N, C-alpha and C positions, 0 to 999 in steps of 0.2 A: 299739866304735865310737868313734873319734877325731875325725873331721872330717865336717861336713854343709855341702853347698852348695846355696844358694838363689838361682837364677836369679830376676830381677825385671824387669819392664817398668813398674813404679811404679803399677800398677792397684790397685784395693781388693782384688781377689782375690789379687794378689801380697803385698799387706800381710797378709791374712789367712794365707797361706803363711809368711811372714816370723814373724809373732807365734806361729803353731804350732811353727815351727822353733825360736825362742827358747826355748820351755817345753821342749821335745825336748832342745836342747842343755844347758839346766840339769839336766834329769832325768839325763842320759847323761854330764854333765861333760865335754863335747867341744867342740870349736872349731867357731864359726860364720863361713863366708864367704858374702858377698853378691855376685852377679855381674850386671852389666847388660852387653848387647851392642849395637853399632849397627852400620848399614850406610850408607854414604855413596852416592849414585847415581852411577855413572860415565858421564859424558857427554862427547863430543869437544869441545863448544863452551863448556865451562865453563872460565874464566879463572884461577879458585882452587879448591884443594882445600876440601871441605867438612868434612873430617875434624877439624880444630881446632875449628871451629864446633860440630858435633856433640856432641865429646867434652865442651867446655865446658858445652853444654846439659845434657847427661848428669850430669856432675858438680854442677851446680846443682839438678838434680831429684833426685839421689841425696841430697844434704844434707837436702832439704825432705823426702824420704821417711823418711830415718833420724830427723829430728827429730819428725815425727808418730807415727812408731814407738815414740819415748821408750824406747829400752833402756837399762837400766843398764849395759851393757858393749857398747859398740859393735862390731858384727862387722867383720873384715876386709873391705875393699871392693876390688872388681875392676870396671875399665869396658874392655872389649875390643872392637876392630872385628873384624866378621866375621858370616858367616851364624850365626843364633841356634844352630840344632841343632847344628852342626858345633864351633861355638866352645865351647858348653856341655858337650857330649860330650867334645871333646879336653881342655878344662880339667880337667874332673872326673876323666879318666884320669890326666893327667900329675900332677896333685896329689893323687893316691892318695885320693880323698874316699871314705866309706864310705856316704854316702847323699846323695841329690839330693831336696830337698822343692821341689815345683812347685803352682802353682795350676791349674784347669782352665777357666780363664775362656773364654767365646764360643763354647762348643760344647754343643748340646742333646742330643747322642746318644753313646753308647759309641763307636760307630765314629769320629765325629768328634773327640771327645775324645783317643782313643789311636792313631788312625791318621791324622788329618788336622790335629793341632794340634802346637804347638812341644814339649809335653809327650811326645806320641806320637813325634814325631821322635827327641827325645833317647832315649826308651825303646829305639827300635830301633838306636841307635848306640852304644850304652854297655851293659856288662854291670853296671854298678853299680845296685844297689836304687833304685827311684824310690817316694816317698811322695807321692801326688797329693790334694791338698787342694781338694774341691768348692767351687764358688762359693757363697757364702751360708752355708758350713758355720759352726755355732756350736760353739766349743770346749767340750768336756766330758772328765771323767775317762776314760782307757782302762781298762776294767776286764774287758772281753771282746772277744777278738779271734777273727773267723771266718775259718777257714783252710780255703777251698775249693779242692781238689785232686783231679785226676783220678788214676785208678790208674796211673800210669806211673813209670818208675823215674827218680829225679833223680840229676843227675850227683856229687852227694855231700852229705855233711851239712853242707858250708860253705853250700850254697844257703839253708837254713833258719836260719843263723846270726843274721842281722839280725832274724828273727821272734822267736828265742829271747831275743837281748839285751833287745828292746823288751817282750816279756812278763815277763822277770825284773825289769828296772827300774820298769815300771809296776805290779808284783805284780799281773799281769793272769792270765787264764786263756784258753788257747786251745781253739777249739771246731773240730775237724777235721771237715770234711764232703765225702763223696762221693756222687753220684747215679749210679745204675744201671739199666739197662733191665730186669734180673732179678736180683732180689737172691739168689735161691737159687743162682744160677751165678756169683756175683760172685768174682773172684780177688782176696783181699785181701793179697797177699803184699807188695806194694810199699807199700801204704797202712800196714801195720803197720810196715814198716822205717822210713817215714817217722816215725809216730807214735813209734816207739823212739828217734828223735833227739831227742825232746821229753822223754825221761824225767828226771825230777826237776822237772819244770815241771807245774803243775796244767793238765790237759787233757781234753778228751772226745772221743770217737771216733764218728762217727754215719755209717752207709751207709743210703741211703733209696733207693726206687725212685722214678724220675722219673715226676711226674704232671702232665702238661702240658710246658711248655718247661723247659728249663734254667734261664732266668732266673726263672722263677716258683719253681723248686725252691730256688735260692740265696736269692731274696728272702724265701721262707717261713723258710728256716734262718737268715738274718740275724735276723729278727724274733724267731724263738724263742729265739735265743741272746742276745738282747739285746745285739747287738754293737755295739761302739763304732768298730770299724775292720774292715775287709775285707782278706784277703791272698790274692793270685793268685800262680801261677808262670807265667811265660813262657818258653817253649821255643824256644831259637835255632834248631834245625836241623830244622823241617819237622814236629815231631811235635805232634798236635793234642790239646791239653788245654783245661781249662775256659776258661782265657784266650782261647786261639784261637776256641772256639766262640762264646763271649759277644760277641766284637767282630766276627764275621762278619754280626751283624744289625744293623738299624736301629732296635731299640728304645731309648726313651730312658732316660736315667740314672734319671729319677724313675718310671718304670714298672718298672724291674728292682729298685731297692733301695728304693723308697717313700721312705726318708729318706736323705739325703746323708752318707756316711761316708767318712774317708779312707781311700785304698785304696793298699795297700802290694803293690808288683809286684816279685817276686824273679825273677831269672835262672837258668835252668839249661840246661846244654848238650844 
């Protein structure tokens, strides 16, 4: 992992995401880039363009934001005009970034966080892994990572490469979790293949029967694993996994995970 992108709107939640990304960049020894996007209203009766005014305002806010962050090594800074979702996704792709770190401000439920927010929009328009930092998250060492994955074939070992690198650099342990309707009839072939890709890294493997909702099952597992981060896989071509099942409901983030954790979302074809 060489490059991390941190989109920002200068909010407190964006500050939390930046500070988390800073520690991550130090741990991974990689480059940090801070991106702000802006849009000017288009009206036929306007005598002047607001682009220059908005860009200058953004530059001043960025300077204040970085001063508050008090980073030892200031990141590269980009201020771009355009739709937030598309601009972030395009810039991340063109810049060959390995990870996007974003906050999840202003949404109360999983559906809103990942389907109706800027974070969710970017997630749907880029194959780059996204690390979502919940509002009011209190940083702590990453020692245990809960990896909740359905028993479906991933497109390749490269899907879990970011998880492997984070696990290795944090000296953490991965706890693989899958829930099934009937444990006796569960096909474990794909899960065992995924677990095999983590060979050489500390990990556990757990298949449990669903008792109640999937949300409650993952919530209980996150608690039992004493997880500091949750990892899910988003499938891009219509396959239904844990990610898709979770975000079809309106259960709130607090109700699902009880405590707020950074959420790493990987992408598979």
